[in-house]
C-alpha positions in Angstrom: 75.1 130.2 55.9 72.8 129.4 58.7 73.5 129.6 62.8 73.0 126.1 62.7 75.9 125.4 60.2 77.8 127.3 61.9 77.1 125.7 65.0 78.0 122.4 63.6 81.1 123.9 62.3 82.4 125.5 65.8 81.9 121.8 67.5 83.9 120.4 64.0 86.6 122.9 64.9 86.9 122.1 68.1 87.2 118.6 68.2 90.0 118.6 65.2 91.7 121.4 67.1 92.7 122.6 70.7 91.1 126.4 70.1 92.7 128.6 72.8 90.3 131.8 72.3 87.4 133.2 71.1 89.4 135.5 68.4 90.9 132.1 67.2 87.9 130.5 66.8 86.5 133.6 65.3 89.4 133.3 62.5 89.0 129.5 61.8 84.8 130.5 61.0 85.9 133.6 58.5 88.8 130.9 56.8 85.5 128.6 56.5 83.6 131.5 55.1 81.2 132.6 58.0 81.1 136.2 58.7 81.7 136.3 62.3 82.3 138.9 65.1 83.8 138.3 68.6 80.5 139.0 70.2 78.6 136.3 67.7 81.0 133.7 68.8 80.8 134.7 72.5 77.2 133.9 72.0 78.0 130.9 70.1 80.0 129.6 73.0 77.5 130.2 75.2 74.8 128.4 73.2 77.1 125.3 73.1 77.6 125.4 76.5 81.3 124.9 75.4 83.9 125.0 78.2 87.8 125.7 78.8 90.2 122.3 79.7 93.7 122.0 80.2 95.0 120.2 77.1 98.1 117.8 76.6 100.4 121.4 76.5 98.9 122.5 79.8 97.3 125.4 77.8 93.5 125.4 78.2 91.3 124.5 75.1 87.3 124.8 74.4 85.3 121.2 74.3 81.9 120.7 74.3 81.0 119.0 77.5 77.2 118.7 76.7 77.9 116.6 73.6 80.0 114.3 75.9 77.4 112.9 78.1 74.8 112.3 75.4 77.5 110.2 73.3 77.7 108.3 76.7 81.2 109.5 77.7 81.7 110.5 81.2 85.7 110.3 81.1 85.8 113.5 80.2 83.9 115.3 82.8 85.1 113.0 85.5 88.6 114.3 84.9 87.7 117.9 84.3 86.5 117.2 87.9 89.8 115.6 89.3 91.4 118.5 87.6 89.6 121.3 88.8 88.7 119.9 92.4 90.2 121.4 95.5 87.2 121.7 98.3 84.1 121.6 99.1 81.4 122.5 101.6 77.8 123.1 102.5 75.3 125.9 103.2 71.8 124.2 103.8 71.1 122.6 100.8 73.7 124.7 99.0 77.1 122.7 98.2 79.8 125.6 97.6 83.1 124.0 96.1 86.4 125.3 95.1 88.3 124.7 92.2 91.7 125.7 91.1 91.9 129.4 89.5 90.0 129.6 86.3 88.2 125.8 86.8 85.1 126.5 88.1 83.1 127.2 84.5 84.1 123.7 83.3 83.6 121.7 86.8 80.3 123.1 86.9 79.3 121.9 83.0 80.3 118.6 84.8 78.2 118.0 87.3 75.2 120.2 85.2 76.2 117.2 82.4 76.1 114.4 84.6 72.7 114.7 85.4 72.7 113.9 88.6 69.1 113.9 89.9 69.7 115.8 93.1 71.7 118.8 91.2 69.1 121.3 90.3 72.0 123.5 89.1 75.2 125.1 89.2 76.1 128.9 89.1 80.1 129.1 88.9 82.7 131.8 89.0 86.1 131.9 88.6 87.2 129.3 91.2 83.8 128.7 93.1 80.5 126.9 92.3 77.2 127.3 93.9 75.8 124.0 93.1 71.9 123.6 94.3 71.5 120.3 95.8 67.2 119.6 96.4 67.1 119.0 100.1 70.1 119.1 102.7 70.0 114.9 102.8 70.8 114.9 99.4 74.3 117.0 100.2 75.3 114.8 101.7 74.9 111.7 98.7 76.4 114.0 96.0 79.4 114.9 98.5 80.3 111.2 98.5 79.6 111.1 94.7 83.0 113.6 94.0 84.4 112.4 96.9 84.6 108.7 95.0 85.0 110.7 91.7 88.1 112.8 93.5 90.1 109.5 94.8 89.6 107.5 91.8 93.0 106.4 90.2 
């Protein structure tokens, strides 16, 4: 079976179930007839830009962050950002965002997915995101956008 077919299967699986681990995802693929290893699934997760978000049960599961924006829905992005955000500060044209532990990657995918023209790109760790902003002047505007999202009910 081809890689594109496997990627489609992964996206279908995570749309239909709350898959919490790479091992769970690999097992689901094996059930569908795909011969995969955890390393293959790990590469697929990176390629598909999957992120983990909290589910209704409070446990984290995989979602396809980029596909949400391409479908015109920013609701999931905004929810992830609201749930992840802790604080932010600046260092020149870098915006440093602190998140709750384990949520920086999902929040960084949010910024990338929203497609704000001022954001050049983001690098995330466990609870910190470095966002490269085009200019020092643009940083204030991005901070305002974030504040507006966080304060929305």
